[in-house]
C-alpha positions in Angstrom: -43.2 39.3 -54.1 -45.1 40.5 -57.2 -45.8 36.4 -59.6 -43.6 38.3 -62.4 -41.0 37.7 -60.5 -42.0 34.3 -58.5 -42.3 33.0 -62.3 -38.8 34.8 -63.3 -37.4 33.2 -60.2 -38.8 29.7 -60.6 -38.4 30.0 -64.5 -34.2 30.7 -63.2 -34.3 27.6 -60.7 -34.9 25.3 -63.2 -32.6 26.7 -66.3 -29.9 26.0 -63.6 -30.9 22.7 -63.0 -31.3 21.8 -66.7 -27.5 23.5 -66.8 -25.9 21.2 -64.0 -27.8 18.4 -65.6 -26.5 18.7 -68.8 -22.6 19.1 -67.6 -22.7 15.5 -65.8 -24.3 14.1 -68.7 -21.1 15.5 -71.1 -19.1 14.4 -68.1 -20.2 11.3 -67.8 -21.6 10.2 -71.4 -18.4 12.4 -72.9 -15.8 9.7 -72.6 -17.8 6.3 -74.0 -19.4 8.6 -76.4 -15.9 9.7 -77.9 -14.2 5.6 -77.0 -17.2 4.4 -78.5 -16.6 7.0 -82.2 -12.7 6.3 -82.0 -13.5 2.2 -82.4 -15.2 2.9 -85.6 -13.3 5.1 -86.8 -11.0 4.1 -90.1 -7.3 5.0 -90.5 -7.8 8.0 -92.9 -10.1 9.6 -90.2 -8.4 11.5 -87.6 -9.0 11.1 -83.6 -7.5 13.8 -82.0 -9.3 16.4 -84.2 -10.3 19.9 -82.3 -13.1 20.1 -81.3 -13.9 16.4 -81.3 -15.1 14.9 -84.5 -18.0 12.3 -82.8 -19.7 11.2 -85.7 -17.3 9.2 -88.2 -17.5 9.5 -92.2 -17.2 6.0 -92.8 -17.8 4.1 -89.8 -16.1 0.2 -90.5 -16.1 -2.7 -87.6 -13.0 -3.4 -88.8 -11.1 -2.2 -86.0 -13.6 -4.6 -83.5 -11.9 -7.4 -85.9 -8.2 -6.1 -85.4 -8.9 -7.3 -82.0 -10.6 -10.6 -81.8 -8.0 -11.4 -84.1 -5.3 -10.3 -82.1 -6.8 -12.2 -78.3 -8.9 -15.0 -77.6 -11.9 -12.6 -77.0 -14.5 -14.9 -76.6 -12.7 -17.2 -74.0 -11.6 -14.0 -72.1 -15.2 -12.9 -72.3 -16.5 -16.2 -70.8 -13.9 -16.7 -68.3 -15.5 -12.8 -66.9 -18.7 -13.9 -67.0 -18.3 -17.3 -65.1 -16.2 -14.7 -62.4 -19.0 -12.1 -62.7 -21.8 -15.1 -62.6 -20.1 -16.2 -59.3 -19.4 -13.1 -57.4 -23.4 -12.0 -58.0 -24.4 -15.7 -57.0 -21.7 -15.8 -53.9 -22.9 -12.3 -52.8 -26.6 -12.6 -53.4 -26.5 -16.2 -50.6 -24.0 -15.0 -48.4 -24.9 -11.5 -48.5 -28.7 -12.3 -47.7 -27.5 -14.2 -45.0 -25.6 -11.8 -43.1 -27.4 -9.1 -43.6 -31.0 -11.0 -42.4 -28.5 -12.0 -39.2 -27.6 -8.3 -38.3 -31.4 -7.1 -39.7 -33.4 -9.8 -37.7 -31.8 -11.9 -34.6 -30.7 -10.7 -31.5 -27.4 -11.5 -30.4 -24.2 -10.7 -28.3 -21.8 -8.3 -30.7 -24.0 -7.8 -33.3 -23.5 -4.4 -33.6 -19.7 -4.8 -33.5 -20.3 -7.2 -36.2 -22.0 -4.9 -38.0 -19.5 -2.3 -37.9 -16.9 -4.9 -39.0 -18.8 -5.0 -42.4 -18.2 -1.6 -42.7 -14.7 -0.9 -42.1 -13.9 -3.7 -44.7 -15.6 -1.0 -46.9 -13.4 1.5 -46.6 -9.4 -0.8 -46.6 -8.4 -0.4 -50.1 -8.1 -4.2 -51.6 -3.8 -3.0 -51.7 -3.7 -3.3 -47.9 -4.7 -6.6 -47.9 -4.2 -8.0 -51.1 -0.6 -9.8 -50.0 -2.8 -11.8 -47.5 -4.9 -12.8 -49.6 -2.5 -14.1 -52.6 -1.2 -16.0 -49.7 -4.9 -17.5 -48.6 -5.1 -17.9 -52.0 -2.2 -19.9 -52.5 -2.6 -22.0 -49.5 -5.8 -23.0 -50.9 -4.5 -24.3 -54.3 -6.7 -21.4 -56.0 -3.5 -19.6 -57.8 -4.3 -19.5 -61.3 -7.8 -20.5 -61.5 -11.3 -18.5 -61.9 -11.8 -19.4 -58.7 -8.9 -17.6 -57.2 -10.0 -14.7 -59.0 -13.2 -15.1 -57.4 -12.6 -15.7 -53.9 -12.2 -11.3 -52.6 -15.0 -10.7 -54.1 -17.4 -13.6 -52.7 -19.0 -11.2 -50.2 -18.3 -7.2 -49.9 -19.6 -5.5 -47.1 -21.9 -2.9 -49.9 -23.7 -7.0 -50.0 -24.0 -7.2 -46.5 -24.8 -3.8 -45.9 -27.4 -3.4 -48.9 -28.9 -6.6 -47.3 -29.2 -6.1 -43.9 -30.7 -2.6 -45.0 -33.3 -4.3 -47.2 -34.2 -6.9 -44.3 -34.0 -3.3 -41.4 -36.9 -2.1 -43.8 -39.7 -5.3 -43.7 -42.5 -5.0 -41.3 -41.7 -7.1 -38.3 -45.5 -8.1 -38.9 -45.0 -10.0 -41.7 -42.4 -12.6 -40.0 -44.8 -12.6 -36.7 -47.1 -14.3 -38.5 -44.9 -17.0 -40.1 -43.7 -17.6 -37.0 -47.4 -17.8 -35.3 -48.0 -20.6 -37.8 -44.8 -22.6 -36.3 -42.4 -21.4 -39.2 -38.5 -22.0 -38.0 -35.1 -18.8 -38.4 -34.5 -20.6 -41.3 -38.2 -20.6 -42.7 -39.3 -17.1 -42.3 -35.7 -17.0 -44.1 -36.1 -18.4 -47.0 -39.9 -18.2 -47.3 -40.9 -14.7 -46.2 -38.0 -12.1 -46.0 -36.2 -13.4 -49.3 -38.9 -13.3 -51.7 -39.8 -9.5 -50.2 -36.0 -8.3 -50.9 -35.6 -9.2 -54.3 -35.1 -5.7 -55.5 -32.1 -5.7 -53.4 -30.6 -8.8 -54.4 -31.4 -7.5 -57.6 -28.9 -4.2 -56.7 -26.6 -6.9 -54.9 -26.4 -9.2 -57.9 -26.3 -5.8 -60.6 -23.5 -4.4 -58.0 -21.2 -7.5 -57.8 -20.7 -8.7 -61.3 -20.1 -5.2 -62.7 -17.0 -4.9 -59.6 -16.1 -8.5 -60.8 -16.3 -8.0 -64.7 -14.4 -4.7 -64.2 -11.7 -5.8 -61.6 -8.1 -5.7 -63.4 -5.4 -6.2 -60.3 -5.9 -9.5 -58.7 -7.0 -11.1 -61.8 -3.7 -9.8 -62.8 -1.8 -11.0 -60.5 -3.4 -14.6 -59.4 -3.5 -15.7 -63.0 -0.1 -16.8 -64.7 -2.0 -18.5 -67.7 -3.3 -16.9 -70.5 -6.1 -19.4 -71.1 -7.2 -18.1 -67.3 -7.3 -14.6 -68.4 -10.0 -12.4 -67.9 -11.3 -9.9 -70.7 -9.6 -6.8 -68.8 -6.2 -8.8 -68.1 -6.3 -9.9 -72.0 -7.3 -6.6 -73.6 -4.1 -5.3 -71.9 -2.4 -6.7 -74.4 -3.6 -4.6 -77.5 -2.0 -1.2 -76.1 1.6 -3.0 -76.4 0.2 -4.6 -79.8 -1.2 -2.0 -81.0 0.1 1.1 -78.6 0.2 3.5 -81.9 -3.5 2.5 -82.8 -6.2 4.2 -80.3 -9.0 2.7 -82.8 -8.1 -0.9 -81.4 -7.6 -0.2 -78.5 -11.1 2.1 -78.0 -12.6 -1.4 -79.5 -11.6 -3.5 -77.2 -12.4 -1.7 -74.6 -16.0 -0.8 -76.2 -16.0 -4.9 -76.2 -15.3 -5.3 -72.1 -17.8 -1.8 -71.5 -21.0 -2.8 -73.8 -21.8 -6.4 -71.5 -22.1 -4.1 -68.6 -24.7 -1.1 -70.7 -26.4 -4.7 -71.7 -26.7 -6.3 -68.5 -27.6 -2.7 -66.8 -30.5 -1.9 -69.3 -32.2 -5.2 -69.2 -32.5 -5.1 -64.8 -32.8 -1.5 -64.3 -36.4 -1.9 -63.4 -35.2 -4.4 -60.4 -32.3 -2.4 -60.0 -34.3 1.5 -59.1 -37.1 -0.8 -56.7 -34.3 -2.4 -54.8 -32.3 1.2 -54.3 -35.7 1.8 -52.4 -36.6 -1.4 -50.7 -32.6 -0.8 -49.1 -32.9 2.9 -48.0 -31.4 3.9 -44.9 -34.0 5.0 -42.6 -33.1 8.3 -40.8 
């Protein structure tokens, strides 16, 4: 094969990769860009023009003001923040404990327990929703924020990520701690846990995002409007402003922007944690 042909193949391969990346970028960013553009358009601008006009002629924040006037955004946002933070903390605490036990402790039935955790990841929540509601009612957690947190207090994904993070740690570090007389809890708390901070960041981000975005379970378990989370509260915009997609888009952006800010603030820890929790072959 001539050098010219090899160079042409490299250029063609690079062009195909960039085209695929561009396609994925359009698919992923396109809806978000359209929602953002719609939320900033005034009543005199068309939102269904073709081709789509993503740059408003006269950007306005009036749609966001109408959202705040219609629903108590700050209260609903605070409720969502409480639920998301509690879910992130509980997943980090309980997920790390379970993950450490599965990665480092030898006990009868460990593989079976690990398989059970993996099994929970493929079970749709709708299958167990009724039993979870009955459990919440028996605990007196219906119509409370703690009741919203209950199903996501610890997930199979959090346990799996923590287990992989601990499993990839060199045993020599803990063996040195054992020689110094450190017990199981001391090795977990002082040696292993600080070494997987990146994995914990990934667990916290995933847990926060899933809890913040959750709609179905809060809608079922909450009945008092003052306890609504932001995703549940925003549904009222669909009924009040059904004909005005601008206001609905503004409400959607209010719910999405905090997640984007969280991710960009913690992306360094996120990508480091993905490397820590990589599954070895």
